[in-house]
C-alpha positions as CSV (number, residue, x, y, z in Angstrom):
1,M,9.7,-16.2,59.1
2,R,12.9,-14.4,60.1
3,W,13.0,-11.2,58.8
4,M,16.6,-10.2,60.1
5,P,18.9,-11.8,58.4
6,A,20.6,-14.6,60.0
7,G,24.6,-13.6,60.5
8,W,24.2,-9.9,59.4
9,T,24.2,-8.1,62.6
10,P,26.6,-10.5,64.4
11,S,28.7,-10.0,61.3
12,L,28.7,-6.5,61.8
13,F,29.6,-6.5,65.5
14,R,32.3,-8.9,65.1
15,S,33.4,-6.7,62.2
16,W,33.8,-3.8,64.7
17,G,35.9,-6.1,66.8
18,R,38.1,-6.1,63.8
19,G,39.3,-3.1,62.3
20,P,40.5,-4.3,59.0
21,S,36.9,-5.9,58.4
22,V,35.3,-2.7,58.9
23,R,37.8,-0.8,56.6
24,D,37.2,-3.4,54.1
25,D,33.1,-3.1,54.0
26,I,33.8,0.9,54.0
27,L,36.0,1.0,51.3
28,A,34.2,-1.1,49.3
29,G,30.9,1.0,49.7
30,V,33.3,3.9,48.6
31,V,34.4,2.0,45.4
32,L,30.7,0.9,45.0
33,T,29.6,4.5,44.9
34,G,31.2,5.0,42.1
35,L,29.1,2.4,40.2
36,L,25.6,3.2,41.9
37,V,25.4,6.3,40.9
38,P,25.8,6.1,36.5
39,A,24.0,2.7,36.8
40,G,21.2,3.9,38.8
41,M,21.0,7.2,36.6
42,G,21.2,5.3,33.5
43,Y,18.7,2.4,34.3
44,A,16.3,5.2,35.1
45,E,16.5,6.9,31.8
46,A,16.4,3.2,29.9
47,A,12.9,2.8,31.9
48,G,11.6,6.0,30.9
49,L,11.6,7.8,34.2
50,P,13.6,10.9,35.6
51,A,17.7,10.1,36.2
52,I,17.2,11.3,40.0
53,T,14.5,8.1,40.4
54,G,17.4,5.8,39.7
55,L,19.5,7.4,42.7
56,Y,16.3,7.1,45.1
57,A,15.7,3.5,44.1
58,T,19.6,2.5,44.5
59,V,19.5,4.4,48.0
60,V,16.5,2.9,49.4
61,C,16.7,-0.6,48.1
62,L,20.2,-0.8,49.7
63,V,19.3,0.4,53.1
64,A,15.8,-1.9,53.0
65,Y,17.7,-5.1,51.9
66,A,20.5,-4.3,54.4
67,L,18.1,-4.7,57.1
68,L,16.3,-7.4,55.8
69,G,18.3,-9.4,53.6
70,P,20.0,-12.9,54.2
71,S,23.0,-12.3,52.1
72,R,25.8,-10.6,53.5
73,V,27.2,-9.4,50.2
74,L,24.2,-9.4,47.5
75,I,23.9,-5.6,46.1
76,L,20.4,-4.6,45.1
77,G,19.4,-1.9,42.5
78,P,18.0,-0.7,39.3
79,D,18.2,-3.4,36.7
80,S,19.2,-3.6,33.0
81,S,16.9,-6.6,32.5
82,L,14.0,-5.1,33.9
83,A,14.5,-1.5,32.8
84,P,12.9,-2.2,29.3
85,I,10.1,-4.0,30.6
86,I,9.2,-1.4,33.1
87,A,9.8,1.3,30.2
88,A,7.0,-0.9,28.2
89,I,4.5,-1.3,31.1
90,V,4.6,2.3,31.9
91,A,4.8,4.0,28.8
92,P,0.7,3.0,27.9
93,I,-0.2,4.8,31.3
94,A,2.0,7.8,31.6
95,V,4.3,10.3,29.8
96,A,7.7,9.4,29.8
97,R,9.9,11.0,32.5
98,S,6.6,12.9,33.8
99,A,5.4,12.9,37.6
100,E,2.9,10.5,36.6
101,A,5.3,7.9,35.1
102,V,7.3,8.3,38.4
103,A,4.0,7.4,40.4
104,V,3.0,4.6,38.0
105,A,6.5,3.2,38.4
106,G,6.2,3.5,42.0
107,L,3.0,1.5,42.2
108,L,4.6,-1.1,40.0
109,A,7.5,-1.7,42.5
110,V,5.1,-2.0,45.4
111,L,2.9,-4.6,43.6
112,T,5.8,-6.4,42.7
113,G,7.2,-6.4,46.1
114,A,3.8,-7.6,47.5
115,V,4.1,-10.4,45.2
116,L,7.5,-11.4,46.2
117,V,6.7,-11.0,49.7
118,L,3.9,-13.5,49.1
119,A,5.9,-15.8,47.4
120,G,8.5,-15.7,50.4
121,V,6.1,-16.3,53.3
122,L,4.7,-19.2,50.9
123,R,8.2,-20.8,51.0
124,L,8.2,-20.7,47.0
125,G,12.0,-19.8,47.4
126,L,12.3,-23.9,47.3
127,L,11.9,-23.4,43.7
128,A,15.6,-22.2,43.7
129,D,16.4,-25.8,44.2
130,L,16.2,-26.4,40.8
131,L,19.3,-24.0,40.3
132,S,22.2,-26.9,40.5
133,K,25.5,-26.6,40.6
134,P,26.0,-26.7,36.8
135,I,23.4,-24.2,36.2
136,R,25.1,-21.8,38.7
137,V,28.9,-22.3,37.3
138,G,27.4,-22.0,33.6
139,Y,25.4,-18.5,34.8
140,L,28.3,-16.8,36.6
141,N,31.0,-17.6,33.9
142,G,28.3,-16.2,30.9
143,V,27.5,-13.0,33.5
144,A,31.4,-12.5,33.5
145,L,31.9,-13.0,29.6
146,V,28.6,-10.4,29.2
147,L,29.9,-7.9,31.6
148,V,33.6,-7.8,29.8
149,I,31.9,-7.7,26.4
150,S,29.6,-5.3,27.4
151,Q,32.0,-2.8,28.9
152,L,34.8,-3.0,26.4
153,P,33.2,0.2,24.1
154,K,33.2,2.4,27.0
155,L,36.7,1.3,27.9
156,F,37.5,2.3,24.2
157,G,35.8,5.7,25.1
158,F,32.6,5.2,22.7
159,A,29.2,4.0,22.7
160,V,27.5,1.2,20.6
161,D,23.5,0.8,20.2
162,G,23.7,-3.0,20.2
163,D,22.2,-4.9,23.1
164,G,23.6,-8.4,24.1
165,V,27.2,-10.2,23.2
166,I,26.6,-10.7,19.7
167,A,25.3,-7.2,18.8
168,T,27.6,-5.5,21.2
169,G,30.7,-7.4,20.0
170,R,29.6,-6.7,16.2
171,D,29.1,-2.9,17.0
172,F,32.4,-3.0,19.1
173,L,34.3,-4.2,16.2
174,E,32.7,-1.8,13.8
175,G,33.8,0.9,15.9
176,L,37.3,0.1,15.8
177,L,37.5,-0.5,12.6
178,D,35.7,3.3,12.2
179,R,38.6,4.5,14.2
180,N,35.8,5.8,17.0
181,I,38.3,5.1,19.6
182,V,38.8,8.1,22.1
183,G,42.8,8.2,22.7
184,P,42.6,9.6,26.5
185,A,39.7,7.6,27.4
186,L,41.4,4.5,26.5
187,A,44.7,5.3,28.0
188,I,43.3,6.2,31.2
189,G,40.8,3.1,31.3
190,A,43.5,0.9,30.4
191,G,45.9,2.3,32.7
192,S,43.2,1.9,35.6
193,L,42.5,-1.6,34.6
194,V,46.4,-2.7,34.8
195,V,46.4,-1.0,38.3
196,M,43.5,-2.6,39.6
197,L,44.6,-6.1,38.3
198,V,48.0,-5.9,39.4
199,M,47.0,-4.6,42.8
200,K,44.7,-7.2,43.2
201,R,47.1,-10.1,42.6
202,R,50.0,-8.6,44.0
203,L,48.6,-6.4,46.9
204,P,45.2,-7.8,47.6
205,R,45.0,-5.6,50.8
206,V,45.2,-2.3,49.1
207,P,42.1,-0.7,47.4
208,G,43.1,-0.8,44.0
209,L,39.7,-0.2,42.8
210,L,39.4,3.0,45.0
211,L,42.9,4.3,43.8
212,G,42.1,3.5,40.4
213,V,38.7,5.6,40.4
214,V,40.3,8.6,42.7
215,G,43.6,8.5,40.6
216,A,41.6,8.6,37.1
217,S,39.5,11.6,38.5
218,L,42.7,13.5,39.4
219,V,44.4,12.7,36.1
220,V,41.2,14.4,34.2
221,W,41.1,17.5,36.4
222,V,44.9,18.2,36.3
223,G,44.9,17.4,32.6
224,G,41.8,19.5,31.9
225,L,40.5,16.6,30.2
226,E,36.7,16.4,31.0
227,D,35.9,17.6,27.7
228,Q,38.2,15.0,25.6
229,L,36.6,12.1,26.9
230,P,33.3,10.6,28.0
231,V,32.4,11.2,31.8
232,V,29.7,10.2,34.0
233,G,28.6,14.1,34.6
234,E,27.1,15.7,37.4
235,M,24.4,14.0,39.4
236,P,20.7,15.4,39.9
237,S,19.5,16.6,43.4
238,G,16.8,15.9,46.0
239,L,15.6,13.7,48.5
240,P,13.6,10.5,48.3
241,S,9.8,11.1,49.0
242,P,6.4,9.6,48.5
243,A,5.4,10.3,44.8
244,L,2.5,7.6,44.1
245,G,0.1,10.7,43.9
246,S,-3.7,10.0,43.4
247,L,-3.2,6.6,41.5
248,S,-6.7,4.5,41.2
249,W,-7.4,1.0,42.0
250,Q,-8.0,0.3,38.3
251,T,-4.4,1.7,37.8
252,A,-3.1,-1.2,40.0
253,W,-5.2,-3.6,38.6
254,T,-3.8,-2.8,35.0
255,L,-0.5,-3.1,36.4
256,L,-0.7,-6.3,38.3
257,P,-0.1,-8.6,35.3
258,G,3.2,-6.7,34.7
259,A,4.2,-6.9,38.2
260,L,3.9,-10.4,38.2
261,G,6.2,-11.0,35.4
262,L,8.6,-8.4,36.9
263,A,8.5,-10.6,40.1
264,L,9.3,-14.0,38.6
265,I,12.3,-12.1,36.6
266,A,13.6,-10.4,39.7
267,S,13.4,-13.7,42.0
268,A,15.1,-15.8,39.4
269,D,18.0,-13.3,38.8
270,T,18.5,-12.8,42.6
271,G,18.2,-16.5,43.5
272,V,20.7,-17.5,41.0
273,L,23.2,-14.7,41.7
274,S,22.5,-15.3,45.6
275,R,23.0,-19.1,45.3
276,S,25.9,-18.9,43.0
277,L,27.7,-16.3,45.4
278,A,26.9,-18.2,48.7
279,S,29.7,-20.6,48.5
280,R,31.9,-17.8,47.8
281,V,31.5,-16.2,51.1
282,H,30.5,-19.5,53.2
283,E,26.8,-18.9,53.8
284,D,23.7,-20.8,53.2
285,T,20.9,-18.5,52.3
286,D,17.3,-19.0,52.8
287,Q,15.9,-18.7,49.4
288,S,12.4,-17.8,50.6
289,H,13.8,-15.0,52.8
290,E,15.5,-13.8,50.0
291,M,12.3,-13.4,48.0
292,A,10.4,-11.8,50.7
293,A,13.5,-9.5,51.8
294,L,13.5,-8.6,47.5
295,G,10.1,-8.0,48.1
296,A,10.2,-5.4,51.2
297,A,12.8,-3.8,49.2
298,N,10.8,-3.4,46.1
299,I,7.8,-2.0,48.4
300,A,10.0,0.6,50.3
301,T,11.5,1.8,46.9
302,G,8.0,2.2,45.2
303,L,6.9,4.0,48.3
304,L,9.9,6.7,48.2
305,G,9.9,7.8,44.5
306,G,11.7,4.3,43.0
307,F,10.7,2.0,40.4
308,P,11.3,-2.0,40.5
309,I,14.6,-3.5,41.5
310,S,16.6,-6.5,41.6
311,A,19.8,-8.3,42.4
312,S,22.8,-6.7,40.3
313,S,25.3,-9.0,38.4
314,S,27.7,-6.0,37.7
315,R,27.5,-4.0,41.1
316,T,27.5,-7.3,43.5
317,P,31.3,-8.6,42.1
318,V,32.3,-5.0,42.2
319,A,31.3,-5.2,46.1
320,L,32.8,-8.4,46.5
321,G,35.8,-7.6,44.8
322,S,36.4,-4.6,46.5
323,G,36.3,-6.6,49.8
324,A,32.8,-6.5,50.9
325,R,31.9,-8.8,53.8
326,S,28.8,-7.3,55.1
327,Q,26.0,-5.2,53.9
328,L,27.6,-2.6,55.6
329,T,29.1,-2.1,52.1
330,G,25.6,-1.2,51.0
331,I,24.8,1.0,53.8
332,V,27.9,3.0,53.2
333,G,27.3,3.2,49.2
334,A,23.7,4.1,50.1
335,F,25.0,7.1,52.3
336,L,27.5,8.2,50.2
337,V,25.2,8.6,47.1
338,M,22.5,10.5,49.0
339,A,25.5,12.8,50.5
340,L,26.8,13.4,46.9
341,V,23.7,14.1,45.4
342,M,22.9,16.6,48.2
343,L,26.5,18.3,48.9
344,A,28.5,17.5,46.0
345,P,26.3,16.8,42.9
346,R,29.8,17.6,40.4
347,A,31.6,15.0,42.4
348,T,31.1,12.6,39.3
349,A,31.6,15.6,36.7
350,L,35.3,14.4,36.2
351,L,35.1,10.6,36.6
352,P,35.7,9.0,33.2
353,S,33.3,6.3,32.0
354,S,36.1,4.2,30.7
355,V,37.5,3.9,34.5
356,L,34.1,2.7,35.6
357,A,34.3,-0.3,32.6
358,A,37.7,-0.9,34.3
359,V,35.9,-1.6,37.4
360,V,33.2,-4.0,36.1
361,I,35.8,-5.8,34.1
362,V,37.9,-6.3,37.3
363,A,34.9,-7.2,39.0
364,A,34.1,-9.9,36.0
365,T,37.3,-11.6,36.6
366,S,36.2,-12.5,40.4
367,L,33.0,-14.2,38.9
368,A,34.6,-16.3,35.9
369,E,35.6,-19.9,36.9
370,P,36.3,-21.6,33.9
371,T,38.1,-24.5,35.8
372,Q,34.7,-25.3,37.0
373,M,33.2,-25.7,33.6
374,T,36.2,-28.0,32.5
375,S,36.0,-29.9,36.1
376,L,32.2,-30.5,35.5
377,W,32.9,-32.0,31.9
378,R,35.3,-34.3,33.1
379,A,33.4,-35.5,36.2
380,R,30.2,-35.8,34.7
381,R,29.3,-35.1,30.9
382,F,25.6,-34.2,31.3
383,E,26.5,-31.8,34.0
384,G,29.3,-30.5,31.9
385,V,26.3,-30.0,29.2
386,L,24.2,-28.3,31.7
387,A,26.9,-25.8,32.4
388,L,27.7,-25.2,28.7
389,V,23.9,-24.6,28.2
390,A,23.9,-22.3,30.8
391,F,26.6,-20.4,30.0
392,L,25.8,-20.0,26.2
393,G,22.3,-19.4,26.9
394,V,23.3,-16.4,29.3
395,T,25.7,-14.9,26.8
396,L,23.8,-15.2,23.6
397,A,20.1,-15.1,24.7
398,G,20.5,-13.3,28.0
399,P,20.2,-14.2,31.5
400,L,16.8,-15.6,32.2
401,R,16.5,-17.5,28.9
402,G,19.8,-19.3,29.7
403,I,18.8,-20.0,32.8
404,G,15.1,-21.4,31.8
405,V,16.5,-23.7,29.1
406,A,19.3,-25.0,31.6
407,V,16.3,-25.3,34.2
408,L,14.4,-27.5,31.8
409,L,17.3,-29.5,30.9
410,S,17.5,-30.4,35.0
411,L,13.9,-31.1,35.0
412,A,14.6,-33.4,31.8
413,A,17.6,-35.1,33.4
414,F,15.6,-35.8,36.3
415,V,12.6,-37.3,34.3
416,L,14.9,-39.3,32.5
417,R,16.7,-40.9,35.3
418,A,13.3,-41.8,37.4
419,W,12.0,-43.1,33.9
420,R,14.9,-45.2,33.1
421,P,16.5,-46.1,36.4
422,Y,19.2,-48.3,37.5
423,V,17.8,-51.8,37.7
424,T,19.7,-54.7,38.9
425,E,19.9,-58.4,40.1
426,L,21.7,-58.7,43.6
427,V,23.8,-61.6,44.3
428,R,26.1,-63.2,47.3
429,V,30.0,-63.0,47.4
430,R,32.4,-64.4,49.0
431,Q,33.8,-63.2,52.2
432,R,31.5,-59.9,52.1
433,K,28.2,-59.7,53.8
434,G,24.9,-58.7,52.5
435,Y,23.7,-58.9,48.8
436,H,25.7,-57.0,45.7
437,D,25.3,-55.6,42.4
438,V,25.5,-58.8,40.1
439,A,27.1,-55.9,37.2
440,R,29.8,-55.3,39.6
441,H,30.3,-58.7,40.9
442,P,29.7,-60.9,37.8
443,A,31.3,-64.2,39.9
444,G,28.7,-63.6,42.6
445,E,26.5,-66.5,43.2
446,R,22.8,-66.7,43.0
447,I,20.7,-68.7,45.5
448,P,19.0,-71.5,43.6
449,G,15.2,-70.7,42.9
450,L,15.6,-67.3,44.2
451,V,16.0,-63.7,42.3
452,I,16.8,-60.8,44.3
453,A,16.1,-57.3,42.3
454,R,17.0,-53.8,43.3
455,F,15.1,-50.9,41.5
456,D,16.6,-47.5,42.4
457,A,13.8,-45.1,42.0
458,P,10.2,-44.3,43.1
459,L,7.4,-46.3,41.3
460,F,5.3,-43.8,39.2
461,F,3.3,-44.1,35.8
462,A,6.2,-43.3,33.7
463,N,8.3,-46.1,34.9
464,A,5.9,-48.9,35.9
465,G,6.4,-50.5,32.7
466,V,9.9,-50.6,33.0
467,F,9.7,-52.3,36.6
468,Q,7.6,-55.0,35.5
469,R,9.6,-55.8,32.3
470,A,12.5,-55.8,34.1
471,I,11.2,-58.4,36.8
472,Q,9.9,-60.5,34.4
473,D,13.1,-60.8,32.3
474,L,15.2,-61.4,35.3
475,V,12.4,-64.2,36.0
476,A,13.1,-65.7,32.5
477,A,16.5,-65.7,32.5
478,A,17.0,-67.2,36.0
479,T,18.4,-71.1,36.1
480,P,16.6,-73.0,37.6
481,N,13.3,-71.4,37.6
482,P,12.5,-69.2,40.5
483,S,9.9,-69.8,42.8
484,W,10.4,-66.4,44.8
485,V,11.3,-63.1,44.2
486,V,12.5,-60.8,46.6
487,I,12.3,-57.3,45.7
488,S,15.0,-54.9,47.4
489,A,12.6,-51.9,48.1
490,E,14.8,-49.4,50.1
491,P,15.2,-47.3,47.1
492,I,11.6,-47.1,46.6
493,T,10.4,-44.1,48.1
494,D,7.1,-43.9,46.5
495,I,4.1,-45.7,44.6
496,D,1.3,-43.9,42.6
497,T,-1.7,-45.4,41.6
498,T,-0.7,-46.7,37.9
499,A,2.5,-48.3,39.8
500,A,0.3,-50.0,42.1
501,D,-2.2,-51.8,39.4
502,M,1.0,-52.6,37.8
503,L,2.3,-54.4,40.9
504,V,-1.1,-56.4,40.9
505,E,-0.6,-57.3,37.5
506,L,2.8,-58.6,38.1
507,D,1.6,-60.5,41.0
508,E,-1.0,-62.1,39.1
509,L,1.5,-63.1,36.3
510,L,4.1,-64.2,38.6
511,A,1.8,-66.3,40.6
512,S,0.6,-67.9,37.5
513,S,4.1,-69.4,37.1
514,G,4.3,-70.5,40.6
515,V,6.3,-67.5,41.6
516,H,6.0,-65.7,45.1
517,L,6.3,-61.9,45.0
518,V,7.8,-60.2,48.2
519,F,9.3,-56.9,49.5
520,A,12.2,-56.4,51.6
521,E,12.8,-53.0,53.9
522,L,9.8,-51.5,52.2
523,K,9.5,-48.1,53.6
524,G,6.5,-47.3,56.3
525,P,4.9,-44.5,54.2
526,V,5.2,-46.8,51.0
527,K,3.3,-49.5,52.7
528,D,0.6,-46.8,53.8
529,H,-0.1,-45.9,50.2
530,L,-0.5,-49.8,49.3
531,A,-3.1,-49.7,52.4
532,D,-4.8,-46.4,50.7
533,Y,-5.2,-48.4,47.4
534,G,-6.7,-51.2,49.1
535,L,-4.0,-53.8,48.5
536,T,-3.4,-54.7,52.2
537,A,-4.8,-58.1,51.7
538,R,-2.9,-58.8,48.5
539,F,0.3,-57.2,50.0
540,G,-0.2,-58.3,53.6
541,P,2.3,-58.8,56.5
542,D,3.1,-62.1,55.0
543,R,4.7,-60.4,51.9
544,H,6.9,-58.0,53.9
545,Y,10.3,-58.2,55.5
546,P,12.4,-56.0,57.4
547,T,15.6,-56.9,55.8
548,L,17.1,-58.8,52.7
549,G,18.4,-61.4,54.9
550,T,15.1,-61.9,56.8
551,A,13.6,-62.2,53.3
552,V,16.4,-64.7,52.3
553,A,15.6,-66.8,55.3
554,G,11.9,-67.0,54.5
555,F,12.4,-68.3,51.2
556,L,15.0,-71.0,52.7
557,A,12.5,-72.0,55.3
558,A,9.4,-71.7,52.9
559,T,11.1,-73.8,50.1
560,D,13.0,-76.2,52.2
561,T,16.2,-75.0,50.4
562,A,19.5,-75.9,51.7
563,W,21.8,-73.0,51.2
564,E,25.5,-72.8,52.8
565,D,26.3,-69.5,54.3
566,W,29.9,-69.0,53.7
567,T,30.3,-65.1,54.0
568,D,32.1,-65.4,57.5
569,R,34.2,-68.1,55.9
């Protein structure tokens, strides 16, 4: 496995050759820092841990992923979907916000990381192939809506207890009706939002997010408004350090089931976000490498006083929307967080929470692609349904449930297509070479006494009966009665034992009616399967033809049938 990410170091060197790219990454890191601090502290509190552990987790995982991760723009850190699970796992073992809780959470991160590294080494990232384009489109649009709704109360200057789109939206409307709006917070936040959106559209090279954050802090400072609106507040201090303490193997064994669950959730979140953003930055990420890098970041975080982390669906779009081009953005963010912690813990004391909400809302607009949803709906209705299900699942039930339902639908669609594949008869068409689908060429001509059938799927237990009935129906409908059936077998990529038994039964039924069954263009590996099943004698070389043309020629020779080849006339 490649541990250094393909493209990161060369991308960084190329950036040094182009000043604006480095500038973009540095500015994006500065803007990102304004979100890293409150997010890290807040999710640590939600996980039942001291706020400083969230900053440690943020710094360590950003540096580790920058060195090992395959994505140029993915930002890792404490995550809202993991925080309550971490709290539920740690609470029965240690007292909340104690040194023991920090040690247990660190060990949990190490175990989670070990599971992810093992999954990456075993190439289990292939499971990400189930995340089709409709799922990714629905996921990103759902995440964008969730982010916007979750930030509206903060933009208006008050907090809500609800979690999720429906509860948050309900509490937000109740807060509006109860007149909980904080005027200065809304004015500064909305003003920053307008500035950021206008500059993003009109002056994309100007760091609008950074100007909005700095400008808002200056307004609060000049106006002495820090006591009149919610602000991020002062940061705790200290350097990351080992905090595992004297934990026992029994504790590790107790934490292992929770680590497995966290690894599954983190890999799902990261896989969807990574695959969804890859096309935006013209990169192709190795999902197994992604899992291993995420695991390594979790291990490093756990060893240095942090807790389990994942990809961030709020901080990543902020970095991307701020102009991030490489993992230099994450390194800048990590450096600035630690610099602020050590040198200027009061730097965030004047930063309005409503401005951070505006930053997230602007970032969410870069994720949303509603036109992609409508395009999928017009192009293929079922894929539009998949995108809609993923969108509704993410918005109404959370990212994981939404992705899970959409993946299950994708699997159901795959099984349905394989269970009821396209079956057709092939005919000759004047002035065209080859053999063509009779459904598209109803005027095509059949060769008397011959049926040519095509089955567009592997043959396995679920569709074996469908195949048999389809061939029998074609034989029964043919006029005059056929003496040969040729299976155009190129689309058949596999045959299992149930399908092999069906072929034997079909061959016997056709033979009893004087019909000879042969195959054209059957793939070598499929022939090997027939040999493995002991069917070489029944379906020997005389039953196989390399092309449809040679099969038809074999029929004409064997039956002494006269057929005019007029395709070249």
